[in-house]
N, C-alpha and C positions, 0 to 999 in steps of 0.2 A: 642501895637501890634495888629494885624488883622493876621487871619491865615484863608486859604481859601486852598481847594484843586481843583488843577486843572490837565486835562489830556492832555497827549502828542499824540502828533499828528504828522501825516506823514506830511512833507513837501519836496515833491519832491521823488526823485528815493532811495536818499541816507541821508535826513536830517530829522530832528524830529525839533518839534517847540512846546512850551508851550503858551497859547494865556492868553493876561493878560486880566482883566478885563477893560471896557471902564474908570468907575469911578477913577480907578487907573490912567490911563493913562492922565486923568482929574487934579487929585489931584497933581499929579509929574509935571505935565504942560509938556506932553510928545506926540507926536504923531507922524504919518508914516516917516520913515528915524533916528529919533532921537535914539542917543546909550545907553545903558545901560551897566555897569559891571557887569559881571560874575564872581563870585567866587566862588571856589568849596575848602574845607578842613574839607572832613567830611561830609558837609552839601554844599548843594548849597545856594548860597545868590544871588539874583537880587540888584544891586542899579542904583538908575535914575544919569545920568551923565549932567548938566547942556550944553549948546549950548557952543562948544568951548573945550570940553574934562575936563573941571573943575567938581570935583564931588560936586552933590549937599550936604547942611549941612540938 
């Protein structure tokens, strides 16, 4: 497991974003426009999705 601290940044006038490190994107083979699943249940978890919407193992 890897932990990292990330800042919340403003993205437009009414949205916010968390920027992911490029090394994580390379590791999970993700790029601009790819989708991730965001799960919140007392904590926030971000899971990569494969192209086509099937969850990566």
